[in-house]
FITOR-672091 format. One record per residue (C-alpha): residue in three letters; x, y, z. Coordinates in steps of 0.2 Angstrom, whole numbers, plus 5000, padded with zeros to 4 digits. Example, Ala and Ser with C-alpha at 12.3 -4.5 7.8 and 13.67 -1.06 7.14 Angstrom:
- residuo; x; y; z
- ALA; 5062; 4978; 5039
- SER; 5068; 4995; 5036
END
This chain:
- residuo; x; y; z
- ALA; 4953; 5029; 5041
- LEU; 4967; 5037; 5048
- LEU; 4972; 5019; 5053
- ALA; 4975; 5014; 5037
- THR; 4988; 5025; 5034
- ASP; 5003; 5013; 5039
- LEU; 4999; 5000; 5026
- GLN; 5010; 4997; 5014
- GLY; 5006; 4993; 4996
- LYS; 5011; 4985; 4981
- LEU; 5005; 4984; 4961
- LEU; 5001; 4968; 4955
- VAL; 5003; 4965; 4937
- ASN; 4994; 4951; 4930
- ARG; 5007; 4939; 4919
- SER; 4994; 4923; 4919
- PRO; 4983; 4917; 4907
- GLU; 4967; 4921; 4915
- PRO; 4963; 4939; 4917
- TRP; 4956; 4948; 4933
- ILE; 4937; 4951; 4935
- THR; 4928; 4965; 4944
- SER; 4913; 4969; 4951
- ASP; 4900; 4980; 4958
- HIS; 4909; 4980; 4975
- PRO; 4927; 4980; 4970
- SER; 4937; 4984; 4986
- VAL; 4941; 4968; 4996
- PHE; 4945; 4968; 5015
- TYR; 4954; 4951; 5020
- ASN; 4964; 4945; 5034
- GLN; 4975; 4931; 5031
- PHE; 4985; 4929; 5045
- MET; 4968; 4932; 5057
- GLU; 4962; 4917; 5048
- TRP; 4976; 4907; 5049
- LYS; 4977; 4910; 5068
- ARG; 4956; 4904; 5069
- LEU; 4951; 4923; 5077
- ALA; 4934; 4920; 5080
- ALA; 4930; 4938; 5079
- GLY; 4929; 4951; 5066
- SER; 4947; 4955; 5060
- THR; 4944; 4966; 5045
- GLY; 4943; 4983; 5053
- THR; 4958; 4996; 5046
- GLY; 4967; 4994; 5062
- CYS; 4967; 4975; 5064
- LEU; 4982; 4966; 5063
- GLY; 4985; 4958; 5046
- PHE; 4974; 4968; 5039
- GLN; 4975; 4967; 5018
- VAL; 4966; 4977; 5003
- PHE; 4963; 4970; 4989
- LEU; 4957; 4983; 4973
- PRO; 4957; 4978; 4955
- LEU; 4961; 4991; 4943
- SER; 4959; 4981; 4926
- PRO; 4960; 4964; 4919
- ARG; 4979; 4965; 4924
- HIS; 4982; 4976; 4938
- CYS; 4976; 4976; 4956
- LEU; 4981; 4987; 4970
- HIS; 4986; 4976; 4986
- PHE; 4988; 4985; 5004
- TYR; 4993; 4976; 5017
- ASP; 5001; 4975; 5035
- GLY; 5019; 4975; 5034
- GLY; 5022; 4972; 5050
- VAL; 5013; 4954; 5048
- TYR; 5016; 4950; 5028
- GLY; 5030; 4949; 5014
- VAL; 5024; 4953; 4998
- GLY; 5035; 4948; 4983
- SER; 5051; 4955; 4982
- ARG; 5055; 4966; 4997
- SER; 5064; 4980; 4985
- ALA; 5049; 4983; 4971
- ASN; 5034; 4991; 4972
- VAL; 5026; 4976; 4959
- VAL; 5023; 4961; 4959
- GLU; 5022; 4948; 4945
- VAL; 5009; 4937; 4946
- THR; 5013; 4922; 4934
- ALA; 5003; 4906; 4944
- LEU; 4987; 4904; 4937
- GLU; 4980; 4898; 4954
- ASP; 4983; 4916; 4962
- ALA; 4973; 4924; 4948
- ARG; 4958; 4913; 4952
- ALA; 4960; 4916; 4970
- LEU; 4959; 4935; 4966
- ASN; 4944; 4934; 4956
- LEU; 4936; 4922; 4968
- LEU; 4937; 4936; 4980
- GLN; 4928; 4946; 4969
- ALA; 4915; 4934; 4966
- ILE; 4912; 4930; 4985
- ASN; 4912; 4950; 4988
- ALA; 4902; 4957; 4973
- ASN; 4885; 4963; 4979
- GLU; 4876; 4955; 4963
- CYS; 4887; 4961; 4947
- LEU; 4903; 4952; 4939
- TYR; 4911; 4963; 4927
- PHE; 4922; 4954; 4917
- GLY; 4930; 4959; 4897
- GLN; 4935; 4948; 4883
- GLY; 4945; 4933; 4887
- VAL; 4935; 4927; 4900
- ALA; 4922; 4915; 4897
- GLN; 4902; 4916; 4903
- GLU; 4907; 4899; 4909
- GLN; 4921; 4903; 4919
- CYS; 4910; 4915; 4928
- GLU; 4898; 4905; 4932
- GLU; 4910; 4890; 4939
- LEU; 4918; 4904; 4949
- LEU; 4900; 4909; 4956
- ARG; 4898; 4892; 4961
- VAL; 4915; 4890; 4969
- ALA; 4911; 4907; 4979
- SER; 4893; 4902; 4985
- PRO; 4897; 4894; 5000
- PHE; 4908; 4909; 5005
- ARG; 4896; 4924; 5000
- LEU; 4890; 4934; 5015
- MET; 4872; 4935; 5018
- ASP; 4875; 4945; 5033
- HIS; 4888; 4959; 5032
- MET; 4887; 4963; 5050
- SER; 4890; 4950; 5065
- ILE; 4880; 4958; 5082
- LYS; 4882; 4949; 5097
- LYS; 4874; 4950; 5115
- GLU; 4883; 4942; 5129
- PRO; 4878; 4944; 5148
- VAL; 4892; 4953; 5159
- ALA; 4893; 4946; 5175
- GLY; 4897; 4954; 5193
- GLU; 4899; 4944; 5208
- GLY; 4890; 4929; 5200
- VAL; 4874; 4940; 5194
- VAL; 4871; 4946; 5177
- ARG; 4868; 4966; 5179
- ARG; 4871; 4971; 5161
- SER; 4874; 4965; 5142
- LEU; 4888; 4969; 5130
- LEU; 4883; 4971; 5114
- THR; 4896; 4970; 5100
- ALA; 4895; 4973; 5082
- SER; 4909; 4970; 5069
- LEU; 4910; 4967; 5051
- ALA; 4907; 4947; 5045
- ASP; 4924; 4944; 5037
- ILE; 4928; 4933; 5021
- ARG; 4935; 4916; 5025
- CYS; 4940; 4906; 5010
- ARG; 4957; 4901; 5016
- LEU; 4966; 4913; 5003
- ALA; 4983; 4908; 4997
- LEU; 4993; 4917; 4988
- SER; 5011; 4911; 4983
- PHE; 5018; 4930; 4983
- THR; 5010; 4932; 5001
- ARG; 5020; 4926; 5016
- VAL; 5016; 4928; 5035
- LEU; 5033; 4936; 5043
- LYS; 5043; 4924; 5054
- LYS; 5041; 4937; 5069
- ALA; 5022; 4938; 5066
- ARG; 5020; 4919; 5069
- GLY; 5026; 4921; 5086
- TYR; 5013; 4935; 5089
- ASP; 5004; 4930; 5104
- LEU; 4985; 4938; 5103
- GLY; 4981; 4934; 5119
- THR; 4963; 4932; 5126
- ALA; 4952; 4946; 5130
- GLU; 4937; 4947; 5144
- VAL; 4925; 4957; 5149
- VAL; 4924; 4961; 5170
- ASN; 4913; 4971; 5178
- ASP; 4922; 4983; 5190
- SER; 4907; 4991; 5199
- GLU; 4898; 5002; 5188
- THR; 4911; 5002; 5175
- LEU; 4914; 4990; 5160
- VAL; 4932; 4984; 5158
- LEU; 4940; 4975; 5144
- ARG; 4956; 4966; 5149
- ASN; 4967; 4956; 5140
- TYR; 4976; 4942; 5148
END
């Protein structure tokens, strides 16, 4: 997608004692920023403010693409981030368990019991419906004349916290505003205010 070309990327290198796992759906879309802002609508589209992608390459390597206007990841001058905290390794494994369709893949160094526990923790966050569709009436001078149908990907929201990722100070002040759809004669208009 062309909108994703402005994402920054870093290679995460796992130095923790727990190897990373992967799944049959390994590319995880996430948005820590919008989860923190408590945005109700889908926020993991490639053009969304705060968009992130995690793609494990091996038990010790993961690509992380992110919105550089929102996040600071590791050291500003380095393209590689060494992940040493066990909690970070487990958080990225949790994303794989949540996002998996049917299979988790892991190598030596990961016990079956670890994966079973991971699936237990992931269970409440797994999405049964990957698409959210809402139909809302649009009023024109007090009379409902038509409906607005919105569709968005359902977001994974598991309160992801990574010690090497921070929301930039300038991003904390972003005013997302509110939006409404109004009927302007025969035209539907999306108005931000």
